[in-house]
N, C-alpha and C positions, 0 to 999 in steps of 0.2 A: 284598709288592707295593708298599707305601709307600716302602721303601728304594730299590726300583728306580726309582720315579718321581723321587725326590730325586736319584738318580745321573744320570738323563736330563736333568733340569733343570740340574743343575750342569754337565753336559757341554755343553749348549747355551750356557750363560753363558760357559763357557771359550772356546768357539769364537768367540763374539761378541767377547769381550775380546781375543782374539788379533789381531783386525783393527785395534785401536785404537793408532794413533800420532797424537796429536791436534795441531791447530793451537794451539800454546801461547798465542798472542796473543788467541785468541777465547774464552779461558776466564778465569774468576776463580779465584784460588788461595788456599786457607786451610791454614795449618800452624802448628805451635808456634813460638814466637819463637826458640828455640835452633837451629832448622834453618838460619836465615839467619845466625846468629852463628857457628856451628861447622860447618865443612864435613863433619866426621866424625860429627855428631850424627845418631842414628837417629830418624826421625819421619815420620809419615804426611802426605802432601800431598794434599788434596782439591781437585779441579778441577771446576767446573761452568760452564756457558755464561754469558757475560757478559750475555746478554739477560735473565737472571733478576735482575740487580742492582737493576733498577728496582722489583721487587716486594718487596724485603726490607723496605722501609718499611711495607708492608701486613702482612706476616707474617714477621718476622725470626726468630722462634723457633717451636718446636713444643711442644704439650702433652706430647708423648712425652719431650722433654728433661727436663722437670720431673718426670715420673713416674720415669724412670730415675735421675735425680739423687737422688730420695728413696728409691730402692731400695738398701739397704745391701749386699745380696748382690751386686748389679751393681757397685757402687762398690768393694767390697773386692777384687775380682779385677782391677781395672784401674787404670791410672795416674791420678794426680790431675788432670793437665792433658789434656783431650781436645778435639778439633776437632768442633764441631757446627754444621751449616748446614741451611738449608731451600732447597728448589728447587721448581719449579712446572710445568715442562714435561715432555715425555716423553723428553727426551734422557738419556743415561746419565751418571752421575757417574763421573769418572775418578780412580783412586787410584794414587799413587806412594809409594815408600818411600825416603826420603832416607837416605843413609849406608850403604845396602846395595848392593853391586855384585856382579859375578860371583865375586869372591874370598870374600866372607863370606856369600853368599846361602844356602849349605847350612845355616847356623846358625839360619835363621828360617823360619817358616811363617805363613800368613794364613788367615782364615776370614771368610765373609760370612753374616750372619744377618738374617732379616726380623723386624721387630717392628711390632705386637704379634703374639704367637703363637710367637716364638722358633723359627721354621722356618729350618733351616739350608739356605741355597742353595748355598754352596760350603763343603764341610767343610775341615778343616785340610789344607793342601797346601803343597808346597815352592814356591820362587820360581825361575823359569827364564826370565823375560823382563825386558828392560832397555831403557832409552831409547836411541834411535838417535842418530846424530850431529846430525841436523837438530834434534831436540828438545833435545839437549844445548846446541846453539848458541843456540836461541831462549829456553830457560829460564834459562840462565846457571848452572845447577846441574851438578855433575859427573855422570857416568853413575850412574844409580840404578835401582832395581827398579821395574818397571811391573806393578801388580797387576791391571789391567783396568778395564773400564767396566761398571757395573751399574745396574739400575733396578728399581723396584717400583711398585705402584699408588698412586694418590692416597689420602692418609690413613694410609699406612704409612711405615716407616722402615727403612733398612739400617744395620747395625752392622758396621763393618770392624775386625776385631781382628788384631793381629800379635803373635806370641809368639816368644820365643827358646827353642830346643829345650832348652838347658841350664836346667833348673829348671821348664820349661813355664810360665813366668810371662808373662802378657800385658803387653807393655811399650809398646804404642801402640794407641790406639782413635780411630776417627773415626765420627761420626754424620751421616747425611744423611736428611732427612725430606721427603717429597713432600706439600705442603700445598695445600688447595683455596683459591682466591682468586677474587674477582670485584670489579668496580669499585664504589667507594663514593663517592656524591655528597656532598661536604662543603659545597658552596655553589652557588647559582644566581645568575647576574647577568643583568640585562635591559638594555634600552636606557636605562632610567632611571639605572642606576648603573654603566654600562659604563666610565666614567672610573676608578672605583675598581679595577675589574678590570685595566685597562691599567696603572695605577700599580703594582698588585701584580705584574703580569707583568714590568714593567721592573725592579722592585726587590723580588725575592722575599725578600730577607734582612730587609727592614724589618718591624717588628711592625705588626699590624693589630688594631684594636679590634673590628672586625666579627665577630660570633659565627658560628661555622660551623653549618651545618645550619639556616639560617634559613627554608628553604622549607617550605611547607605540604604535606600529603599529596598534594593535587592543586593544582598551581600554575596560577593563572589570570592571564593577561596580556591587555592591551587589543589591539585590532586595529592600533593605531599602532605597537606594538612590533615591531621588525624584527630583534632580536638576542636569542638565548637561549644563555647560556654555562654549561655544567655543569662545575664544578670538581671534580676527582677526588682531589686531594691535592697534596702538595708535590713529589713526584717527577716527573721528565720522562720520558715514554715515547716511543719511536719510533712513527711513525704506523702501522707494520705490527703493532705489539703490541696496539693498542686498536682494536676494531671496534664499529660501532653500526648499528642498524636503526631506522627510524621507521615507526610504525603510525599511520595517520590514519583515524578513524571506523571502526575495525575492519578496515581493509584496508592492505596494505603500501604505503607511500608512498615510502620510500627503502629498498631492500633492503640486506642486510648489506654493509658496505664498510669498508675501513680508514679510520682517522681522517684528518682533513684536515691535522692539525698534529702536529709532533714535540713534544708537550707533554702536560700532565696535564689537559686539558679537551677537551670536545666543544662545538663552536661551530656552531649551526645558524642560518640566516638566511632571511628572506623566506619564511616558511611561511604558507600561507593559513589562514583561520579553521577551527577544528575541534577535536575531542578527540583528543589524541595520547598515544602510549606510546613513550617513548624506551628502547630496549633496548641495553645495553652489555655487552661481554664482552672478556676478554683472549684473544688468538688462541691462547695456549698452553693455555687451558682453555675451549673454546667451549661446553661444556655448562653452565657456570656464568654465568648471565645476571642482570644487574641491570636492573630496570625503574623508570622514573620517568614519572609521569603528569602531563600538563599540558594546559591548554586555552587556545586563542587565541580570544578573543571576536570575533564577527563585527562588521563595521561596521554602522551603523544600517540600511542598505538591504539587508543580508544576514541580518538577524535573522528569526526565525520570526514574530515579531509583525508586522514590516513585510510579510512575505510574506502573512500572513493578512489584514492590512488591504488590501493590494493585491488579493488574491483576492476579498475582500468587495466592494471598490470596482468591480473589473472585473465581478464577478457582478451587482452592483447596476446597473452601466451597461448590461450586456448584457440584464439583466432589464427595465430601463426601456425600452431600445430595442425589445426584443421585445414589451413591453406596449404601447408606442406603435404598433408595427406591427399588433399584433392589434387594438388599439382602433380604429385607422383602418380596418382591414379589416372589423371588426365593425360600425362605424358605416356604412361603405359598404354592407355587406351589409344592415344594418337599413334604410338609406335606400332601397336597391333593393327590399327586400321591402315596405317601406311604400309605395313608389311603385307597385309591382306590385299591392299590395293595394288601393291607392286606385283604380288603373286598373280592377281587377276590380269593385270596389264601384260605380264609375261605370258600368261596363258592365251590372252587375246592375240598377242604378237605371234605366238606359236600357231594359233588357228589361222591367222592372216597369212603366215608363211606357208601353211598347207594349202590355202586358197590359191595362191599364186601358181604353184606347180600344177594344181588341178586345172586352173584356167589355161595355163600354157599347154598342158597335155591335150586339152580339148581343142585348143586353137590349132596346134600342129596336126592333130588328127583331121581337122577340117581342111588344112592346106594339103595334106597327103591325099585326101579324097579328091580334091581338085586336080592335083597332078596326075593321079591315076586316070582321071577322066580326060586327060590331055587338054584341060582348060587352063592353058598357060597364062592367058590374060587375067582370068579370074584369080589364078593363084598369085600373080604379081600384085593385083589390087588388094587381095587378102593380106599378102605379106606387108604391104604399105600400111594398111589400116592396123594390122597386127603390131607393127613397129610403133605406130603412134599410140596404140592402146598400152603397150608395154611401157613406153616412156611415161604415160600418165600414171600407170600403176606404180612405177618406181618413184615418181614424184610424190605420190600419196602414201608410200609405204611407211614413212616415219611419222605420220600423223594419225591420231586417234579418230579425229573427225575432219570432214572436209565440207565445203559449201555444197548445198543441194544442187546448185547449178553445175558444179564440176562432176558430181555423181551422175546427174542426168546426161551430161556430155559423154562420160565413160560408157553409160548404158547405150547411148545412141551409136557410139563407135562399135560396141560389141554387137548390137543388133544388125548393123550394116554388114559386119563380117559374116554373121550367121545367115543373113538374107542372101548373100552370094551363094551359099550352099543350098539353102532350102527354098529360096524364092518366095517366102511368105511376106505378108504385109504387117506393118506395125505403126503405132502412133504413141507418142509421149506428150502428155499435156500437164501443165502446172496451173492450178487455179490462181486467179489474180490476187486473191487474199494472201497468198504465200509469196514472200520475197526470197527468191532462190539464192541470191547472193549473200543475204544475211542469215539464212537458215542453214544450219549445219546438220549433217547426218553421219553416222559411223561409216568409215571408208569401206568400199567394196562389200556393203551389206546387201545391196539390191541385186548385184550381178548374178550370184548363184541362183536366186529365185527366178530371174528372167531366163537364165540358162535352163532351169527345169521346165519353164513354159515352152521353150523351144524344143528341147530334147524329147520331153514326154507329152507335149501337146501338139504343136503345129508342124513338127518335122515330117510326119507322114502325110500331111495334107498338101505340102508344097505350096503352090500359088493360092490355094484356098485357105491357107492358114492365116490367122490374124491375132496379133497381140497388142494390147493397150496397157499403157502405164499412166496412171492418173494420180496427181498429188493435190490434196485439198485440205482445208482447215475446218475443224468443228470445235467451237469454243477455243480452249487452249491446247487441243490435241491435233497433231498432224497425222493424216491418214493417207497411206500410199497403197493403191490397189493395182495388182498385176493380173490381167484377165486374158485368157486364151480360149479359142474355140475348138480345142482338141477333144480327144475322147475322155479327158479327165483322168485323175489318178488318186488313189487313196493313200492314207498314211502307211498302210502295210506295204503297198506296192512300191512306194518311194522311200521306204525306210532304209533300203540298201544304198541310196544315193549319198555320195560323200558330201556334195555341196550343201544340200539341205541340212544334213546333220551338223556340218560346221556352222551354218547360220544359226541353228538352234542353240548350239553351244555358245556362240558369241553373244546371242541375246541374253542367255542365262547369266553370263559373266558381266555383261553391261548392266543388267538389272541389279546385280550385287554391288557394283561400283556406284550406281546412281539409283538407289531405291526410290528416291523422290520423283524420278522421271522414268517410270517403267515402260518397256517396249513389249508389245504383245504380237504374236504371229498366229493367224488363223488361215486355214485352207478349206475352201468350200467347193464342192462339185455343183456345177450349174445344170439346170434343166432347160432344154433337152440334152445339151452337151456343153462341155467347157469347164474350166476351172478358174476360180478366183482366189488369189492370195492377198490377204489384207495385213498390212503392218500398221499398228496404231502406236504413235509416240505420245504418250500421255504427259500433260503439263509441259509440252515442248516449247510453248511460246511464253512461258512465265519468266 
């Protein structure tokens, strides 16, 4: 099976070689010196494309040459002088045999072997092809044998052997190796030393003391630099032989393109700040890429520090503006709330001022009633209690709230006064869960409600009348109930009463001042008789 494969490969190579009548001027030719000196000298002529000439300075020889030169068994079977060349593209190497024409061709055979491995691509065979008239004219050589064009993969080599049938002695050998190459950066020039580069470009034969390879692993240039020149060596390449690509900040900035100059350097200009990777390759071997990293520093207003400072400044400016807007709005809101609060307090004081005359009028009416009844002792006691009540009222007049204990004391004094007139019974109780000295209530809020219980409830019952005032706590709410056993009264009947109306107005204003601690007032008629007034002070103990 292996022999069959070799025969097929050899057949394919033969077919390919049969098509080759080359453009002699497009190739470089290598041959022993005697071929040019003696028209009858037998020698191999190796022709490879001229495009490869520029790469010989990079890789003129192959390691395979040195290996075979040191191999005594290889050298013993072959002539002392051999042609050995390197090539780099995928084009075929062309072989000619000088000194052999149609007349003496039957005396010679040739063979093609791949190295390493010594795999025979073309076994020993006779010569039956020759140069045509055009090639004879272009080459200047007489008609000679054409052995064909052959190639192998990179890293390998072909050995062309020619032998004379008489004695089976190899009398000519040519070696051609396909070598890997990639661009090598020998120096980097910037705008700072571009004059040195231009001088070297104009006079490449002059010696330069500047050491090669002066660049750092990652070259850094300032933002003012507008030129970067990557020198690849002393040979001049055509622009289609050298290609490059530029990567900026991880993205393709300049896609693969042919070089801009027919020379051995890559010159890039006017690139913006960023981190770059310059990729270079020879078009004959696009898989072998050289990378060179460099960084162009940003100008001061493009640096991250500047952006951060600008961001901080803008954020601070926006924050200050927002703060000022919020401050103005808050002050305006505070002013409006304060103005509203002041207005409510003034209205409360006005209502409170109305309560005092109302209370005084009712008290004086009671005293007048006692005097008319000729109850001088009762009138005197009433006047004494009334004086004490007025003094307490005056003491509390400048306060929005007073202690519950003081409010209860005022109620007790008032009920004693009314008891002298109507002879009813009353009871005031405070649950043990409520601390009367630490709990506050709006001043003179309960008195008008108790007064309604007296006037509209127990006044007509005399000694059968009964009033209770009870204070207790439910969760965080304080509940005060005022209960009488009178005939009861409805909202409609009592709507004309000034005291109750003033209490409702006060509660409304107090709820606007302290919406988080609302006060509610409910009046219920009891069955079979009586009235109960309930005041609920929500969240009063928080």
